[in-house]
Structure formats: structure tokens, C-alpha cells
N, C-alpha and C positions, 0 to 999 in steps of 0.2 A: 566447744565441748561437742561430744561426738554425736551425730547425727541417729544414730539409730537408740542412744540414750536417748536422746528428746522425741523420738518416735515413740519407744515404749514409752515413757512418762504423759505424753499428749493423748493416747489412746487411752492409757489407762484412767488420765484422770478425767476424759469424757464418759466412760464406761462405768466409773464409779458413780460420777454426778447425775448421769441421765438415764442409767437402764439399773443402778443398784448393787452393781457387783463390789466385792470386797477382796481384799489382798489376800491373797495366800502365801505361807511360806512352806518352800518345799524340803523336807530333812536333806541335809548333803548336798543342795545344790544352793547355796549362796549366790547370789546376784542374778539369779533366774526370777524373770516377771512371771509370774502368774494372777492370775484372775479369777475369781469364782462366786457364783451366782444359783441361787436355790428357784425354781419356778415348782410349787407343789411339789410331787413325786419325783420332777427331771432335776439335774444336777447340770449346769454349765461352769465348764471350765476351760480358760483359754491360758496358753502357755506361749511365751516370748523368747525365742530362739535365735540370739543374738550368734553363736558359734556352733564351732563341729564336736565340742564336748557332748552334747545331747544327746548323741546316739545311743550312748549304752545306759542314758537313762530313761530313751525309748523303749528300748531293747526289754530291759530287766528290770525297772522300777514302774515304768509309768501305770500298765494295767492293775499289777496289784494295789501298788497307792489309792488309784483310782477306785477300785472296786473296795476298800476297806473305807475308803471315804464315804462310799456311797452307804456301807453298812450303818456308820456312824449317824449317817444324816438320815436313815430313813428311807433312803431313794431310792427309785426301780429303775431309773434309766439314767446314763451319762451322755452328754454330748461336748467332746472335748475337741478343741481347736487348738492345732499346733501352729502358732507362726512364725515362719525362718525368714530371719533377716541377713540371713549370710549363705549363699549357696544352692542349690536347685535340690529338692525332696520332691517322692513323687504326690501325685496330687488325689491319687484313687483312694476314697473313703474306706474305709471298715467299719462295717455297720454290724449292730445285733450281737457283738461277741461280751458275752455276760452283761449284756443288757447296755454296754456302751459304743458308742458313735463318733470314730476316728477320723478328723478332717485334716488335712495340710494346709496349709496358703504361702505362699512366697511372695514377699512383699521386697520389692526393688524402689529404694527411695531415688536413685540417683534418676532414673526413667518414669519413677511417680506411677508404678505398674503395681496390679495385685492379682498375682493368677490361683487360680483354685476360689472353694466356695465354702463357706461355713456351714457344713450341712446341720440344720437344725436352729442356726445362729445365723440368721438372712441380715441382721442389724448389724450385726458383728462387721461385714464384710464392707456395709457403709461407710462406716466409723473408719475403719481399717484405708477406705482407698480416701478419705476427704482427708488424713493426713498424710499421704505419701506425697509428701509435696515437698521438696528439697527447700524451695524459696520461704515458705511456711516455717519450717521446722527451724532455720537460721534466724527466724524473729520469734520464735516461741522460747518462752521463760519458764523453765522446768517448775514444779512445785513441789512439796514434798507433798507423797501420798499419804503418807498417816495421817495428815489433817484433811484429807478430802473426804466430804459425808453428800449424800444424797439429798438432792435440793428438797428443803424442808415442805416446799408447797407442793410437792406430789405424797408427802405423809402424811398431814394434816389431816386429820377425822371431821372430814366436813359433813357427813352423815350425822355423826355422833351430836356434834354441834348444834346442827340445824333442829333435831331433836330437843335439843335442852331449849333451843330458843321458842320452839314450840310450847314447850311444858312452860316456860315462865310466862309465856305470851297468853296460853290460858287461863293460867294462876291469877294473871293481872284481869284478864275479864271479867272471871268469876268475882274477884274481889271487889269490881265496880259494879257486880249485876247483884252483890248483897252477902259475900263472903262464900270465901272456896271453904269453910266447914258447915257454909247452910245446905241442909241434906235438900231442901226444894231446889237450889241452883244447882248443885250436883248434879240431880237426875235431871234439870230442864240443859244441862250441858254433857250431856251422856253417859254418866257413869251406869256402871253394872247394876241394873236390878231387875230379878227374875220375872216377874209378873209383868212389866211392859216388855220384856225377849220374850216371853211364851204369847205375846198379843203381837208378833211378829216385826219388833222394832232389832233387827239382828244386827246392827250397826253398832250397839251397844258392846259386841265382842270386842269392837274396835277402839272406841274413842275414849274407854276409861286409860289407857296407858297414858294418855297424853293431860289426864286432869290429875291435880293432888288435893290432898285435905290438909290444908295450913302452909305456911311459909317453912315450917322444920319440914314438914315431910319432902315437900319441893327441894329445899337441899339437900338434905340427905340424899335422896334420889338422883340429882341432878350431881351429885360429887361423885356418885358410886357409877354413874352411867357415864360421865368420862372418863375415870379413870378404868373401868372393865371395856367400856365400847370401843374406846380408844385404841386399846391393845386388839380389840377383835375387830376392829373395820380393816385396822393393818394387816391384819394376816388373811382375812377371807378378803378384803379389798370392799369397796364402798355398796355394791350392790350387792353382793352376798350376806355382807352385813348388813342391809336395809329388809334381805327377804329374812335371815334369822332372828332381826330383833322382832320385827312384825308379826313371825310365826310363834313366837314366844308369848309376846304380848295374847296375841288370840285364844292361844291355847291356856293362858291363864287364867283369862276371862271366861273361857265355857268350864275349866274346871271351877271358878266360883260361882256359876251358874248352875252348876250339876249338886254341888254340895252345901252352897250356900243359898240366904235369903236375903241378907244384908245388902246394902246399899254400899257398893265399893268403887276403888279409883285410885289408879296410880301406876306408876311404871315398875313395879317391883316385879310383877312377873317377868317382862322383859329382860330386867336387870337381872334375874337369876338364870332367865335363858342364855345372858352372856355369860353366864358362870360354867354353864352346862355344855355350850360351845368351847370355851378353851378349854375344859377340862378333856374334853373330846379329841381336841387338838393337840393337848402338851401328851394325851394316851397314843395319839399316830405318828406325832412327830415330836418325840423327845429330845432330838437333837437341836430343835430350835429355840429353846427355853435354858437359861441358866439353872444350873441344879438346882433344886428345893420350889421352882415355881409350881411342883404340881400340890408339893406338901404344903405350900402359900395359898394355892387355891382351894385346897380341901379346909384348910383352919378357916379361911373366909367362911365359906359355905356352912361349917358348924357354927361358927360363932353367928351367925345370922339364923340359922335354924334355932338355936337355943332363945336368940330374944326375939324370936315369933313366937315361939312353946312360949315361953315366961310372960309377955308383955299380949295384954289384953285388947281386943281391936283388930289386931293382924288377921290381914286372911292368909292363912299359910297354905290354903288350895291354891290359893294364885299363884303363891311362890311354887309349888311343887308341880302345877301345868306348866308355867312358864321354864321352869329347868329341864323337865321332858322335853317340851316343844324344842328349847334351844338344843340340846344334846341332838334329838333325831333329825332337826333341821342341818346341823352342822355335817352327822355324818356323808348327806348327800350334796352339801356345799364343799365339803373336803375334798372330794373326786378330782376337783377343777379348780380346788385353792392355787393361787399362785402366790408365792410367798419369796 
């Protein structure tokens, strides 16, 4: 089997599994290997060029095609690496043209050498050099790239699961202490209670988001958090997700403190913050989601608002504060978010 094909297959599989690249089909260029990855406002593209027919594509189609793809994905910059496996091409990069930086690399499988640098895509060079080994390629069994996915371990919503675990643990402890519906138990464990906050117990702005009143309350919020939090954590990354979740929960507690005097607890404010963060992301990065995602989020929000207004005992001020906290915090997080 052709070593060039093995090389492109091996490098592509590694990049897809470890760095979350995806296959990209180039119109009118059947057989041309191409990968794409999005990181925040940056678009990363890798083209594997095994023969000379790519010259025309580079001259007349590459820049307009990348520019159009940037527009569709709502990206402001693109880093493009052209990996040549036949012949020699200029290595000097072209930077800043329409926000596109072009790099060229030459791979010689026979000698195991890689010339040139992938500007802005430093890790790509390491992968290219790792597989530029004739003996290694002869032992390599190509895979169907359509069945290759990123390592699931890297995409698990670990923070979301940790928060759910904490919520369940606190509910168990409250149940053992006298019941999670017992007002005295709730206050003792840190529920939002304005008179005590006025006396200086400001930590009650944080603790309520980990407490729940009854099993049904815990179960519903855990399910909502797993669904919405899992998506938000993958989009923003675990650290920014934790910051957004915490800010939304605190904002929910602050609104509850300002506008109510009842004992209140629950992750609902933080969960509404996830809705706010997802709506902001969907508005700023429409190319990331499938068509109709924004409409689905708005429908979920409307249903929850209706339930909150029609059901007694629900702290709608906490929901409002959480939503605003998540939306506003997402505006800062999205500027450096990686997707």
C-alpha cells in the first residue's frame, strides 16, 4: 500500500483522536486530505498534498474557500498548514492576509525529514515528525477515518458530574440529619436566609446551590444540570464552566436575598445560568450548533419561566439572577474559550 496514503491516514487519525480535529471535504478536490479544528475564534486547517495538482487549488480556491468557511463558522482568524508529500514548496509563511496565516511544510518519508514550521499549530509539527518513519509506516494498518472520534475521556463533563455528586451527598447528609424538607435542617446546612446573611453569614450566597428540598427537587435539577452543564462544560472547558456555574449560583442567591425573605435552596439559579451561557454562545457562535439549537434553548427557557410563575414556592428571583449571571459571565469567558 502507498506510504503516502499510510502517512496521511496515520497523522489524521492521531490528530482526530488526541486534538479533536475533524475531516473536511474540499469541493472539487476528491482524494485531497484535509482536517479542521475550531478553537474559540480561531480556525485551524491542515491540507495534505500528495501531488502537483494542488497548485491550481492553492492559487485560485484556497483563500476564498477558507475565507468563506471562516464567515460561516464566525471565526476571525485562520491558521492553514499545507503539508506537501511530493516535491519542494516555499516554506515562508504568509501572515495576516484576510486574517489567514498560511504555512508550508515538506515531508520526505524516505529520509524521515520534515522541513518547515506550522505557524500557530506547533503541535502539528510534532505529529508530522513522529510518523515520518518508513519502517513505522510499513507496519501501520490504516483505519477508516469516518469512524475515528476524539478520546471520550477528554470530553467527559467531570466538573458537572462532581457538582451532581456533591449535591447528592449534601441531600443524603440532610436526610440523615432530619430531612431535606425540614426548614431547620436547611438553615443549619447553609440555605439562603436573609436575616442570617444580614448578620454577616455571607457564605450563604454560595452554599444554597448545593442544597435541595426533597428528592424530586434533587432529581429534576440533577437531570437538568447533567444535560445543560455537560454541553456548557464541553464548550467552555472545565475551568471556565466552573467559573460560570459559580457566578450564576451566587447571582441567583443575591437576587433571592434582595427580593425575598423566604428560606431558599437549590441549583436552579446556577442551572438557569447554564441556559444563559448557552444562549450567549449560540448567539455568538451560530456555526457550532445544529440548526434549531437556539430555538430549543428558548423553548426550554420559556417552559421553565411558565412553570416558575404558575407553581407556588418557586424562587423565580433566583432563576432570574442565575440566568443574568451566567449570560454576563459567558461574555467574558467566550473571548478565550476553546472549542
